[in-house]
CHARMM internal coordinates of N, CA and C (Angstrom, degrees):
IC EDIT
DIST 1 N 1 CA 1.4914
DIST 1 CA 1 C 1.5243
ANGL 1 N 1 CA 1 C 107.37
DIST 1 C 2 N 1.3367
ANGL 1 CA 1 C 2 N 115.62
DIHE 1 N 1 CA 1 C 2 N 145.97
DIST 2 N 2 CA 1.4153
ANGL 1 C 2 N 2 CA 120.18
DIHE 1 CA 1 C 2 N 2 CA -177.66
DIST 2 CA 2 C 1.5707
ANGL 2 N 2 CA 2 C 110.37
DIHE 1 C 2 N 2 CA 2 C -83.56
DIST 2 C 3 N 1.2913
ANGL 2 CA 2 C 3 N 112.98
DIHE 2 N 2 CA 2 C 3 N 130.83
DIST 3 N 3 CA 1.5636
ANGL 2 C 3 N 3 CA 120.93
DIHE 2 CA 2 C 3 N 3 CA 171.36
DIST 3 CA 3 C 1.4561
ANGL 3 N 3 CA 3 C 107.68
DIHE 2 C 3 N 3 CA 3 C -83.96
DIST 3 C 4 N 1.3875
ANGL 3 CA 3 C 4 N 112.37
DIHE 3 N 3 CA 3 C 4 N -50.39
DIST 4 N 4 CA 1.4857
ANGL 3 C 4 N 4 CA 119.66
DIHE 3 CA 3 C 4 N 4 CA -171.21
DIST 4 CA 4 C 1.5337
ANGL 4 N 4 CA 4 C 104.53
DIHE 3 C 4 N 4 CA 4 C -119.79
DIST 4 C 5 N 1.3796
ANGL 4 CA 4 C 5 N 112.41
DIHE 4 N 4 CA 4 C 5 N 109.46
DIST 5 N 5 CA 1.4985
ANGL 4 C 5 N 5 CA 118.37
DIHE 4 CA 4 C 5 N 5 CA -174.82
DIST 5 CA 5 C 1.5369
ANGL 5 N 5 CA 5 C 106.86
DIHE 4 C 5 N 5 CA 5 C -82.00
DIST 5 C 6 N 1.4069
ANGL 5 CA 5 C 6 N 117.65
DIHE 5 N 5 CA 5 C 6 N -22.00
DIST 6 N 6 CA 1.4634
ANGL 5 C 6 N 6 CA 116.63
DIHE 5 CA 5 C 6 N 6 CA 178.61
DIST 6 CA 6 C 1.5117
ANGL 6 N 6 CA 6 C 112.94
DIHE 5 C 6 N 6 CA 6 C -63.51
DIST 6 C 7 N 1.3619
ANGL 6 CA 6 C 7 N 117.54
DIHE 6 N 6 CA 6 C 7 N -37.61
DIST 7 N 7 CA 1.3696
ANGL 6 C 7 N 7 CA 122.89
DIHE 6 CA 6 C 7 N 7 CA -175.03
DIST 7 CA 7 C 1.5575
ANGL 7 N 7 CA 7 C 114.12
DIHE 6 C 7 N 7 CA 7 C -118.73
DIST 7 C 8 N 1.3258
ANGL 7 CA 7 C 8 N 115.28
DIHE 7 N 7 CA 7 C 8 N 16.05
DIST 8 N 8 CA 1.4733
ANGL 7 C 8 N 8 CA 123.87
DIHE 7 CA 7 C 8 N 8 CA -178.39
DIST 8 CA 8 C 1.5575
ANGL 8 N 8 CA 8 C 111.02
DIHE 7 C 8 N 8 CA 8 C 44.77
DIST 8 C 9 N 1.3228
ANGL 8 CA 8 C 9 N 114.57
DIHE 8 N 8 CA 8 C 9 N 53.48
DIST 9 N 9 CA 1.5198
ANGL 8 C 9 N 9 CA 119.41
DIHE 8 CA 8 C 9 N 9 CA 179.45
DIST 9 CA 9 C 1.5969
ANGL 9 N 9 CA 9 C 102.66
DIHE 8 C 9 N 9 CA 9 C -98.81
DIST 9 C 10 N 1.2681
ANGL 9 CA 9 C 10 N 119.55
DIHE 9 N 9 CA 9 C 10 N 133.34
DIST 10 N 10 CA 1.3682
ANGL 9 C 10 N 10 CA 124.00
DIHE 9 CA 9 C 10 N 10 CA -178.56
DIST 10 CA 10 C 1.5107
ANGL 10 N 10 CA 10 C 111.03
DIHE 9 C 10 N 10 CA 10 C -95.70
DIST 10 C 11 N 1.3070
ANGL 10 CA 10 C 11 N 117.84
DIHE 10 N 10 CA 10 C 11 N 162.86
DIST 11 N 11 CA 1.5485
ANGL 10 C 11 N 11 CA 121.97
DIHE 10 CA 10 C 11 N 11 CA 173.12
DIST 11 CA 11 C 1.4628
ANGL 11 N 11 CA 11 C 110.01
DIHE 10 C 11 N 11 CA 11 C -58.63
DIST 11 C 12 N 1.3684
ANGL 11 CA 11 C 12 N 119.08
DIHE 11 N 11 CA 11 C 12 N -41.46
DIST 12 N 12 CA 1.4478
ANGL 11 C 12 N 12 CA 118.59
DIHE 11 CA 11 C 12 N 12 CA 176.86
DIST 12 CA 12 C 1.4930
ANGL 12 N 12 CA 12 C 115.35
DIHE 11 C 12 N 12 CA 12 C -59.23
DIST 12 C 13 N 1.3308
ANGL 12 CA 12 C 13 N 115.64
DIHE 12 N 12 CA 12 C 13 N -42.81
DIST 13 N 13 CA 1.4980
ANGL 12 C 13 N 13 CA 119.42
DIHE 12 CA 12 C 13 N 13 CA 175.75
DIST 13 CA 13 C 1.4887
ANGL 13 N 13 CA 13 C 111.61
DIHE 12 C 13 N 13 CA 13 C -59.68
DIST 13 C 14 N 1.3277
ANGL 13 CA 13 C 14 N 116.67
DIHE 13 N 13 CA 13 C 14 N -44.39
DIST 14 N 14 CA 1.5430
ANGL 13 C 14 N 14 CA 117.74
DIHE 13 CA 13 C 14 N 14 CA 178.89
DIST 14 CA 14 C 1.5019
ANGL 14 N 14 CA 14 C 109.95
DIHE 13 C 14 N 14 CA 14 C -62.13
DIST 14 C 15 N 1.3187
ANGL 14 CA 14 C 15 N 114.37
DIHE 14 N 14 CA 14 C 15 N -40.45
DIST 15 N 15 CA 1.5439
ANGL 14 C 15 N 15 CA 114.28
DIHE 14 CA 14 C 15 N 15 CA 179.29
DIST 15 CA 15 C 1.4520
ANGL 15 N 15 CA 15 C 112.81
DIHE 14 C 15 N 15 CA 15 C -70.53
DIST 15 C 16 N 1.3660
ANGL 15 CA 15 C 16 N 120.41
DIHE 15 N 15 CA 15 C 16 N -29.83
DIST 16 N 16 CA 1.5374
ANGL 15 C 16 N 16 CA 121.25
DIHE 15 CA 15 C 16 N 16 CA 174.64
DIST 16 CA 16 C 1.5567
ANGL 16 N 16 CA 16 C 108.98
DIHE 15 C 16 N 16 CA 16 C -62.89
DIST 16 C 17 N 1.3918
ANGL 16 CA 16 C 17 N 114.14
DIHE 16 N 16 CA 16 C 17 N -43.72
DIST 17 N 17 CA 1.4717
ANGL 16 C 17 N 17 CA 115.58
DIHE 16 CA 16 C 17 N 17 CA -179.25
DIST 17 CA 17 C 1.5009
ANGL 17 N 17 CA 17 C 112.71
DIHE 16 C 17 N 17 CA 17 C -64.85
DIST 17 C 18 N 1.3776
ANGL 17 CA 17 C 18 N 116.10
DIHE 17 N 17 CA 17 C 18 N -37.03
DIST 18 N 18 CA 1.4303
ANGL 17 C 18 N 18 CA 122.78
DIHE 17 CA 17 C 18 N 18 CA 177.74
DIST 18 CA 18 C 1.6027
ANGL 18 N 18 CA 18 C 111.33
DIHE 17 C 18 N 18 CA 18 C -64.46
DIST 18 C 19 N 1.3328
ANGL 18 CA 18 C 19 N 112.68
DIHE 18 N 18 CA 18 C 19 N -40.38
DIST 19 N 19 CA 1.5150
ANGL 18 C 19 N 19 CA 119.38
DIHE 18 CA 18 C 19 N 19 CA 177.41
DIST 19 CA 19 C 1.5293
ANGL 19 N 19 CA 19 C 109.00
DIHE 18 C 19 N 19 CA 19 C -65.50
DIST 19 C 20 N 1.3059
ANGL 19 CA 19 C 20 N 118.65
DIHE 19 N 19 CA 19 C 20 N -26.23
DIST 20 N 20 CA 1.4636
ANGL 19 C 20 N 20 CA 121.51
DIHE 19 CA 19 C 20 N 20 CA -178.77
DIST 20 CA 20 C 1.5423
ANGL 20 N 20 CA 20 C 108.83
DIHE 19 C 20 N 20 CA 20 C -91.21
DIST 20 C 21 N 1.3191
ANGL 20 CA 20 C 21 N 117.90
DIHE 20 N 20 CA 20 C 21 N 4.32
DIST 21 N 21 CA 1.4995
ANGL 20 C 21 N 21 CA 117.72
DIHE 20 CA 20 C 21 N 21 CA 173.02
DIST 21 CA 21 C 1.5155
ANGL 21 N 21 CA 21 C 115.36
DIHE 20 C 21 N 21 CA 21 C 116.19
DIST 21 C 22 N 1.3329
ANGL 21 CA 21 C 22 N 118.00
DIHE 21 N 21 CA 21 C 22 N -5.12
DIST 22 N 22 CA 1.5433
ANGL 21 C 22 N 22 CA 115.42
DIHE 21 CA 21 C 22 N 22 CA 178.32
DIST 22 CA 22 C 1.5640
ANGL 22 N 22 CA 22 C 102.73
DIHE 21 C 22 N 22 CA 22 C -73.45
DIST 22 C 23 N 1.3702
ANGL 22 CA 22 C 23 N 116.00
DIHE 22 N 22 CA 22 C 23 N 129.61
DIST 23 N 23 CA 1.4117
ANGL 22 C 23 N 23 CA 117.70
DIHE 22 CA 22 C 23 N 23 CA -177.89
DIST 23 CA 23 C 1.5684
ANGL 23 N 23 CA 23 C 113.55
DIHE 22 C 23 N 23 CA 23 C -126.12
DIST 23 C 24 N 1.3873
ANGL 23 CA 23 C 24 N 115.26
DIHE 23 N 23 CA 23 C 24 N 5.36
DIST 24 N 24 CA 1.3891
ANGL 23 C 24 N 24 CA 121.68
DIHE 23 CA 23 C 24 N 24 CA 178.12
DIST 24 CA 24 C 1.4827
ANGL 24 N 24 CA 24 C 111.14
DIHE 23 C 24 N 24 CA 24 C -135.76
DIST 24 C 25 N 1.3273
ANGL 24 CA 24 C 25 N 118.94
DIHE 24 N 24 CA 24 C 25 N 157.07
DIST 25 N 25 CA 1.4583
ANGL 24 C 25 N 25 CA 121.32
DIHE 24 CA 24 C 25 N 25 CA 178.46
DIST 25 CA 25 C 1.6905
ANGL 25 N 25 CA 25 C 109.29
DIHE 24 C 25 N 25 CA 25 C -57.09
DIST 25 C 26 N 1.2699
ANGL 25 CA 25 C 26 N 111.30
DIHE 25 N 25 CA 25 C 26 N -38.46
DIST 26 N 26 CA 1.5310
ANGL 25 C 26 N 26 CA 114.71
DIHE 25 CA 25 C 26 N 26 CA -179.96
DIST 26 CA 26 C 1.5071
ANGL 26 N 26 CA 26 C 111.42
DIHE 25 C 26 N 26 CA 26 C -62.80
DIST 26 C 27 N 1.3226
ANGL 26 CA 26 C 27 N 117.78
DIHE 26 N 26 CA 26 C 27 N -39.15
DIST 27 N 27 CA 1.4477
ANGL 26 C 27 N 27 CA 119.33
DIHE 26 CA 26 C 27 N 27 CA 177.15
DIST 27 CA 27 C 1.5453
ANGL 27 N 27 CA 27 C 112.81
DIHE 26 C 27 N 27 CA 27 C -67.65
DIST 27 C 28 N 1.4068
ANGL 27 CA 27 C 28 N 113.72
DIHE 27 N 27 CA 27 C 28 N -35.98
DIST 28 N 28 CA 1.4473
ANGL 27 C 28 N 28 CA 117.10
DIHE 27 CA 27 C 28 N 28 CA 176.89
DIST 28 CA 28 C 1.4992
ANGL 28 N 28 CA 28 C 106.52
DIHE 27 C 28 N 28 CA 28 C -63.60
DIST 28 C 29 N 1.2807
ANGL 28 CA 28 C 29 N 118.39
DIHE 28 N 28 CA 28 C 29 N -46.66
DIST 29 N 29 CA 1.4608
ANGL 28 C 29 N 29 CA 124.37
DIHE 28 CA 28 C 29 N 29 CA -178.13
DIST 29 CA 29 C 1.5537
ANGL 29 N 29 CA 29 C 111.95
DIHE 28 C 29 N 29 CA 29 C -55.95
DIST 29 C 30 N 1.3524
ANGL 29 CA 29 C 30 N 113.16
DIHE 29 N 29 CA 29 C 30 N -38.69
DIST 30 N 30 CA 1.4952
ANGL 29 C 30 N 30 CA 116.40
DIHE 29 CA 29 C 30 N 30 CA 177.07
DIST 30 CA 30 C 1.4055
ANGL 30 N 30 CA 30 C 113.94
DIHE 29 C 30 N 30 CA 30 C -67.60
DIST 30 C 31 N 1.4051
ANGL 30 CA 30 C 31 N 115.77
DIHE 30 N 30 CA 30 C 31 N -34.22
DIST 31 N 31 CA 1.5055
ANGL 30 C 31 N 31 CA 123.86
DIHE 30 CA 30 C 31 N 31 CA -179.41
DIST 31 CA 31 C 1.5256
ANGL 31 N 31 CA 31 C 114.19
DIHE 30 C 31 N 31 CA 31 C -71.67
DIST 31 C 32 N 1.3402
ANGL 31 CA 31 C 32 N 116.75
DIHE 31 N 31 CA 31 C 32 N -37.55
DIST 32 N 32 CA 1.4459
ANGL 31 C 32 N 32 CA 118.40
DIHE 31 CA 31 C 32 N 32 CA -169.39
DIST 32 CA 32 C 1.5080
ANGL 32 N 32 CA 32 C 115.00
DIHE 31 C 32 N 32 CA 32 C -144.69
DIST 32 C 33 N 1.3583
ANGL 32 CA 32 C 33 N 118.98
DIHE 32 N 32 CA 32 C 33 N 0.03
DIST 33 N 33 CA 1.4826
ANGL 32 C 33 N 33 CA 124.26
DIHE 32 CA 32 C 33 N 33 CA 178.34
DIST 33 CA 33 C 1.5400
ANGL 33 N 33 CA 33 C 111.54
DIHE 32 C 33 N 33 CA 33 C 80.02
DIST 33 C 34 N 1.2717
ANGL 33 CA 33 C 34 N 120.68
DIHE 33 N 33 CA 33 C 34 N -2.79
DIST 34 N 34 CA 1.4899
ANGL 33 C 34 N 34 CA 121.90
DIHE 33 CA 33 C 34 N 34 CA -179.32
DIST 34 CA 34 C 1.5170
ANGL 34 N 34 CA 34 C 104.84
DIHE 33 C 34 N 34 CA 34 C -64.93
DIST 34 C 35 N 1.3729
ANGL 34 CA 34 C 35 N 112.61
DIHE 34 N 34 CA 34 C 35 N 129.50
DIST 35 N 35 CA 1.4929
ANGL 34 C 35 N 35 CA 119.24
DIHE 34 CA 34 C 35 N 35 CA 173.35
DIST 35 CA 35 C 1.5598
ANGL 35 N 35 CA 35 C 112.37
DIHE 34 C 35 N 35 CA 35 C 97.41
DIST 35 C 36 N 1.3367
ANGL 35 CA 35 C 36 N 116.09
DIHE 35 N 35 CA 35 C 36 N -6.94
DIST 36 N 36 CA 1.4414
ANGL 35 C 36 N 36 CA 119.50
DIHE 35 CA 35 C 36 N 36 CA -179.12
DIST 36 CA 36 C 1.4646
ANGL 36 N 36 CA 36 C 119.97
DIHE 35 C 36 N 36 CA 36 C -93.09
DIST 36 C 37 N 1.3257
ANGL 36 CA 36 C 37 N 118.34
DIHE 36 N 36 CA 36 C 37 N -2.92
DIST 37 N 37 CA 1.5298
ANGL 36 C 37 N 37 CA 122.33
DIHE 36 CA 36 C 37 N 37 CA 175.23
DIST 37 CA 37 C 1.4866
ANGL 37 N 37 CA 37 C 110.42
DIHE 36 C 37 N 37 CA 37 C -101.71
DIST 37 C 38 N 1.2900
ANGL 37 CA 37 C 38 N 118.11
DIHE 37 N 37 CA 37 C 38 N -95.66
DIST 38 N 38 CA 1.4491
ANGL 37 C 38 N 38 CA 120.26
DIHE 37 CA 37 C 38 N 38 CA -173.11
DIST 38 CA 38 C 1.5942
ANGL 38 N 38 CA 38 C 112.05
DIHE 37 C 38 N 38 CA 38 C -78.37
DIST 38 C 39 N 1.3231
ANGL 38 CA 38 C 39 N 117.51
DIHE 38 N 38 CA 38 C 39 N -27.30
DIST 39 N 39 CA 1.4227
ANGL 38 C 39 N 39 CA 123.08
DIHE 38 CA 38 C 39 N 39 CA 176.12
DIST 39 CA 39 C 1.5742
ANGL 39 N 39 CA 39 C 114.62
DIHE 38 C 39 N 39 CA 39 C 88.52
DIST 39 C 40 N 1.3681
ANGL 39 CA 39 C 40 N 114.36
DIHE 39 N 39 CA 39 C 40 N -3.70
DIST 40 N 40 CA 1.4702
ANGL 39 C 40 N 40 CA 113.00
DIHE 39 CA 39 C 40 N 40 CA -177.45
DIST 40 CA 40 C 1.4503
ANGL 40 N 40 CA 40 C 119.07
DIHE 39 C 40 N 40 CA 40 C -68.81
DIST 40 C 41 N 1.3843
ANGL 40 CA 40 C 41 N 116.52
DIHE 40 N 40 CA 40 C 41 N -11.94
DIST 41 N 41 CA 1.4947
ANGL 40 C 41 N 41 CA 121.63
DIHE 40 CA 40 C 41 N 41 CA 179.73
DIST 41 CA 41 C 1.5248
ANGL 41 N 41 CA 41 C 112.25
DIHE 40 C 41 N 41 CA 41 C -93.64
DIST 41 C 42 N 1.3281
ANGL 41 CA 41 C 42 N 119.57
DIHE 41 N 41 CA 41 C 42 N -1.28
DIST 42 N 42 CA 1.3860
ANGL 41 C 42 N 42 CA 120.55
DIHE 41 CA 41 C 42 N 42 CA -175.84
DIST 42 CA 42 C 1.5067
ANGL 42 N 42 CA 42 C 113.32
DIHE 41 C 42 N 42 CA 42 C -62.38
DIST 42 C 43 N 1.3236
ANGL 42 CA 42 C 43 N 118.04
DIHE 42 N 42 CA 42 C 43 N -43.23
DIST 43 N 43 CA 1.4734
ANGL 42 C 43 N 43 CA 119.51
DIHE 42 CA 42 C 43 N 43 CA 179.03
DIST 43 CA 43 C 1.5284
ANGL 43 N 43 CA 43 C 111.68
DIHE 42 C 43 N 43 CA 43 C -64.35
DIST 43 C 44 N 1.3935
ANGL 43 CA 43 C 44 N 118.08
DIHE 43 N 43 CA 43 C 44 N -33.62
DIST 44 N 44 CA 1.4515
ANGL 43 C 44 N 44 CA 115.04
DIHE 43 CA 43 C 44 N 44 CA 178.93
DIST 44 CA 44 C 1.4844
ANGL 44 N 44 CA 44 C 106.64
DIHE 43 C 44 N 44 CA 44 C -76.13
DIST 44 C 45 N 1.2900
ANGL 44 CA 44 C 45 N 126.87
DIHE 44 N 44 CA 44 C 45 N -31.08
DIST 45 N 45 CA 1.4187
ANGL 44 C 45 N 45 CA 126.33
DIHE 44 CA 44 C 45 N 45 CA 176.04
DIST 45 CA 45 C 1.4797
ANGL 45 N 45 CA 45 C 109.55
DIHE 44 C 45 N 45 CA 45 C -63.05
DIST 45 C 46 N 1.4246
ANGL 45 CA 45 C 46 N 114.99
DIHE 45 N 45 CA 45 C 46 N -43.89
DIST 46 N 46 CA 1.4985
ANGL 45 C 46 N 46 CA 115.61
DIHE 45 CA 45 C 46 N 46 CA 176.89
DIST 46 CA 46 C 1.5109
ANGL 46 N 46 CA 46 C 112.43
DIHE 45 C 46 N 46 CA 46 C -60.68
DIST 46 C 47 N 1.3395
ANGL 46 CA 46 C 47 N 118.95
DIHE 46 N 46 CA 46 C 47 N -35.44
DIST 47 N 47 CA 1.4304
ANGL 46 C 47 N 47 CA 123.49
DIHE 46 CA 46 C 47 N 47 CA 179.73
DIST 47 CA 47 C 1.5279
ANGL 47 N 47 CA 47 C 109.71
DIHE 46 C 47 N 47 CA 47 C -67.46
DIST 47 C 48 N 1.3311
ANGL 47 CA 47 C 48 N 116.50
DIHE 47 N 47 CA 47 C 48 N -40.40
DIST 48 N 48 CA 1.5327
ANGL 47 C 48 N 48 CA 116.33
DIHE 47 CA 47 C 48 N 48 CA 176.30
DIST 48 CA 48 C 1.4872
ANGL 48 N 48 CA 48 C 110.68
DIHE 47 C 48 N 48 CA 48 C -66.77
DIST 48 C 49 N 1.3168
ANGL 48 CA 48 C 49 N 116.92
DIHE 48 N 48 CA 48 C 49 N -32.39
DIST 49 N 49 CA 1.5418
ANGL 48 C 49 N 49 CA 113.84
DIHE 48 CA 48 C 49 N 49 CA 178.93
DIST 49 CA 49 C 1.5082
ANGL 49 N 49 CA 49 C 110.89
DIHE 48 C 49 N 49 CA 49 C -83.81
DIST 49 C 50 N 1.3020
ANGL 49 CA 49 C 50 N 120.42
DIHE 49 N 49 CA 49 C 50 N -3.70
DIST 50 N 50 CA 1.4173
ANGL 49 C 50 N 50 CA 121.86
DIHE 49 CA 49 C 50 N 50 CA 177.57
DIST 50 CA 50 C 1.4282
ANGL 50 N 50 CA 50 C 113.26
DIHE 49 C 50 N 50 CA 50 C 94.10
DIST 50 C 51 N 1.3251
ANGL 50 CA 50 C 51 N 117.93
DIHE 50 N 50 CA 50 C 51 N 25.66
DIST 51 N 51 CA 1.5156
ANGL 50 C 51 N 51 CA 118.56
DIHE 50 CA 50 C 51 N 51 CA 178.25
DIST 51 CA 51 C 1.6075
ANGL 51 N 51 CA 51 C 107.00
DIHE 50 C 51 N 51 CA 51 C -128.50
DIST 51 C 52 N 1.2142
ANGL 51 CA 51 C 52 N 115.92
DIHE 51 N 51 CA 51 C 52 N 173.34
DIST 52 N 52 CA 1.4514
ANGL 51 C 52 N 52 CA 120.11
DIHE 51 CA 51 C 52 N 52 CA 175.18
DIST 52 CA 52 C 1.5232
ANGL 52 N 52 CA 52 C 115.61
DIHE 51 C 52 N 52 CA 52 C 78.21
DIST 52 C 53 N 1.3716
ANGL 52 CA 52 C 53 N 113.20
DIHE 52 N 52 CA 52 C 53 N -133.77
DIST 53 N 53 CA 1.4463
ANGL 52 C 53 N 53 CA 121.98
DIHE 52 CA 52 C 53 N 53 CA -173.10
DIST 53 CA 53 C 1.4761
ANGL 53 N 53 CA 53 C 112.63
DIHE 52 C 53 N 53 CA 53 C -58.14
DIST 53 C 54 N 1.3342
ANGL 53 CA 53 C 54 N 120.33
DIHE 53 N 53 CA 53 C 54 N -35.58
DIST 54 N 54 CA 1.4548
ANGL 53 C 54 N 54 CA 117.80
DIHE 53 CA 53 C 54 N 54 CA -173.27
DIST 54 CA 54 C 1.5577
ANGL 54 N 54 CA 54 C 107.63
DIHE 53 C 54 N 54 CA 54 C -111.24
DIST 54 C 55 N 1.2963
ANGL 54 CA 54 C 55 N 119.36
DIHE 54 N 54 CA 54 C 55 N 131.07
DIST 55 N 55 CA 1.4555
ANGL 54 C 55 N 55 CA 120.95
DIHE 54 CA 54 C 55 N 55 CA -176.30
DIST 55 CA 55 C 1.5970
ANGL 55 N 55 CA 55 C 110.88
DIHE 54 C 55 N 55 CA 55 C -68.00
DIST 55 C 56 N 1.3134
ANGL 55 CA 55 C 56 N 115.95
DIHE 55 N 55 CA 55 C 56 N 153.40
DIST 56 N 56 CA 1.5264
ANGL 55 C 56 N 56 CA 117.97
DIHE 55 CA 55 C 56 N 56 CA 173.41
DIST 56 CA 56 C 1.4794
ANGL 56 N 56 CA 56 C 111.07
DIHE 55 C 56 N 56 CA 56 C -69.16
DIST 56 C 57 N 1.2993
ANGL 56 CA 56 C 57 N 117.53
DIHE 56 N 56 CA 56 C 57 N 138.13
DIST 57 N 57 CA 1.4185
ANGL 56 C 57 N 57 CA 119.80
DIHE 56 CA 56 C 57 N 57 CA -176.81
DIST 57 CA 57 C 1.5399
ANGL 57 N 57 CA 57 C 110.39
DIHE 56 C 57 N 57 CA 57 C -62.54
DIST 57 C 58 N 1.2450
ANGL 57 CA 57 C 58 N 115.95
DIHE 57 N 57 CA 57 C 58 N -43.66
DIST 58 N 58 CA 1.5412
ANGL 57 C 58 N 58 CA 122.21
DIHE 57 CA 57 C 58 N 58 CA -176.89
DIST 58 CA 58 C 1.5919
ANGL 58 N 58 CA 58 C 110.84
DIHE 57 C 58 N 58 CA 58 C -58.48
DIST 58 C 59 N 1.3528
ANGL 58 CA 58 C 59 N 113.17
DIHE 58 N 58 CA 58 C 59 N -35.49
DIST 59 N 59 CA 1.4338
ANGL 58 C 59 N 59 CA 116.65
DIHE 58 CA 58 C 59 N 59 CA 180.00
DIST 59 CA 59 C 1.5538
ANGL 59 N 59 CA 59 C 109.75
DIHE 58 C 59 N 59 CA 59 C -83.20
DIST 59 C 60 N 1.3061
ANGL 59 CA 59 C 60 N 120.44
DIHE 59 N 59 CA 59 C 60 N -39.08
DIST 60 N 60 CA 1.3621
ANGL 59 C 60 N 60 CA 123.60
DIHE 59 CA 59 C 60 N 60 CA -174.71
DIST 60 CA 60 C 1.5332
ANGL 60 N 60 CA 60 C 110.81
DIHE 59 C 60 N 60 CA 60 C -70.68
DIST 60 C 61 N 1.3736
ANGL 60 CA 60 C 61 N 116.27
DIHE 60 N 60 CA 60 C 61 N -24.14
DIST 61 N 61 CA 1.5609
ANGL 60 C 61 N 61 CA 118.13
DIHE 60 CA 60 C 61 N 61 CA -175.74
DIST 61 CA 61 C 1.5221
ANGL 61 N 61 CA 61 C 109.52
DIHE 60 C 61 N 61 CA 61 C -91.03
DIST 61 C 62 N 1.3651
ANGL 61 CA 61 C 62 N 119.78
DIHE 61 N 61 CA 61 C 62 N -1.35
DIST 62 N 62 CA 1.4385
ANGL 61 C 62 N 62 CA 120.76
DIHE 61 CA 61 C 62 N 62 CA 178.71
DIST 62 CA 62 C 1.6222
ANGL 62 N 62 CA 62 C 107.44
DIHE 61 C 62 N 62 CA 62 C -68.23
DIST 62 C 63 N 1.3168
ANGL 62 CA 62 C 63 N 113.36
DIHE 62 N 62 CA 62 C 63 N 137.85
DIST 63 N 63 CA 1.4872
ANGL 62 C 63 N 63 CA 119.90
DIHE 62 CA 62 C 63 N 63 CA 176.96
DIST 63 CA 63 C 1.4986
ANGL 63 N 63 CA 63 C 112.85
DIHE 62 C 63 N 63 CA 63 C -79.07
DIST 63 C 64 N 1.3470
ANGL 63 CA 63 C 64 N 114.31
DIHE 63 N 63 CA 63 C 64 N -30.61
DIST 64 N 64 CA 1.4662
ANGL 63 C 64 N 64 CA 118.55
DIHE 63 CA 63 C 64 N 64 CA -179.46
DIST 64 CA 64 C 1.4974
ANGL 64 N 64 CA 64 C 109.91
DIHE 63 C 64 N 64 CA 64 C -94.20
DIST 64 C 65 N 1.3694
ANGL 64 CA 64 C 65 N 120.68
DIHE 64 N 64 CA 64 C 65 N 147.60
DIST 65 N 65 CA 1.3928
ANGL 64 C 65 N 65 CA 123.91
DIHE 64 CA 64 C 65 N 65 CA 178.69
DIST 65 CA 65 C 1.5773
ANGL 65 N 65 CA 65 C 111.65
DIHE 64 C 65 N 65 CA 65 C -65.21
DIST 65 C 66 N 1.3618
ANGL 65 CA 65 C 66 N 113.25
DIHE 65 N 65 CA 65 C 66 N 143.39
DIST 66 N 66 CA 1.5062
ANGL 65 C 66 N 66 CA 117.61
DIHE 65 CA 65 C 66 N 66 CA 177.78
DIST 66 CA 66 C 1.5264
ANGL 66 N 66 CA 66 C 104.59
DIHE 65 C 66 N 66 CA 66 C -97.94
DIST 66 C 67 N 1.3569
ANGL 66 CA 66 C 67 N 116.73
DIHE 66 N 66 CA 66 C 67 N 124.38
DIST 67 N 67 CA 1.4270
ANGL 66 C 67 N 67 CA 123.02
DIHE 66 CA 66 C 67 N 67 CA -178.63
DIST 67 CA 67 C 1.5524
ANGL 67 N 67 CA 67 C 107.09
DIHE 66 C 67 N 67 CA 67 C -96.66
DIST 67 C 68 N 1.3078
ANGL 67 CA 67 C 68 N 116.93
DIHE 67 N 67 CA 67 C 68 N 144.20
DIST 68 N 68 CA 1.4669
ANGL 67 C 68 N 68 CA 125.89
DIHE 67 CA 67 C 68 N 68 CA 169.27
DIST 68 CA 68 C 1.4617
ANGL 68 N 68 CA 68 C 109.35
DIHE 67 C 68 N 68 CA 68 C -75.04
DIST 68 C 69 N 1.3209
ANGL 68 CA 68 C 69 N 117.40
DIHE 68 N 68 CA 68 C 69 N 164.89
DIST 69 N 69 CA 1.4701
ANGL 68 C 69 N 69 CA 122.11
DIHE 68 CA 68 C 69 N 69 CA -177.88
DIST 69 CA 69 C 1.5980
ANGL 69 N 69 CA 69 C 107.08
DIHE 68 C 69 N 69 CA 69 C -65.23
DIST 69 C 70 N 1.3142
ANGL 69 CA 69 C 70 N 120.20
DIHE 69 N 69 CA 69 C 70 N -31.09
DIST 70 N 70 CA 1.4280
ANGL 69 C 70 N 70 CA 121.94
DIHE 69 CA 69 C 70 N 70 CA -179.65
DIST 70 CA 70 C 1.5173
ANGL 70 N 70 CA 70 C 112.13
DIHE 69 C 70 N 70 CA 70 C -68.25
DIST 70 C 71 N 1.4157
ANGL 70 CA 70 C 71 N 112.68
DIHE 70 N 70 CA 70 C 71 N -41.01
DIST 71 N 71 CA 1.4252
ANGL 70 C 71 N 71 CA 118.70
DIHE 70 CA 70 C 71 N 71 CA -178.15
DIST 71 CA 71 C 1.5636
ANGL 71 N 71 CA 71 C 109.61
DIHE 70 C 71 N 71 CA 71 C -68.64
DIST 71 C 72 N 1.3296
ANGL 71 CA 71 C 72 N 115.39
DIHE 71 N 71 CA 71 C 72 N -35.36
DIST 72 N 72 CA 1.4675
ANGL 71 C 72 N 72 CA 118.88
DIHE 71 CA 71 C 72 N 72 CA -178.16
DIST 72 CA 72 C 1.4812
ANGL 72 N 72 CA 72 C 110.92
DIHE 71 C 72 N 72 CA 72 C -71.79
DIST 72 C 73 N 1.3605
ANGL 72 CA 72 C 73 N 120.53
DIHE 72 N 72 CA 72 C 73 N -28.72
DIST 73 N 73 CA 1.5053
ANGL 72 C 73 N 73 CA 126.33
DIHE 72 CA 72 C 73 N 73 CA -179.34
DIST 73 CA 73 C 1.4562
ANGL 73 N 73 CA 73 C 110.17
DIHE 72 C 73 N 73 CA 73 C -75.92
DIST 73 C 74 N 1.3519
ANGL 73 CA 73 C 74 N 118.59
DIHE 73 N 73 CA 73 C 74 N -26.98
DIST 74 N 74 CA 1.5145
ANGL 73 C 74 N 74 CA 122.57
DIHE 73 CA 73 C 74 N 74 CA -176.67
DIST 74 CA 74 C 1.4022
ANGL 74 N 74 CA 74 C 116.70
DIHE 73 C 74 N 74 CA 74 C -68.02
END
COOR INIT
IC SEED 1 N 1 CA 1 C
IC BUILD
């Protein structure tokens, strides 16, 4: 399935770049141009990377709450 229709980049391609170390939408864009034209795919790219609209599985599956730095300092 295409993530970026502007450059015909598939979800599998984005995942391959992520597996090779790309961990931000900007790094994905550098690797394959996805997200650099109309930008409508950036949220989907974030979701594939575990950011944005869909929570990361490893964080969502934790039984204990995850505190932010501000909460820990309080």
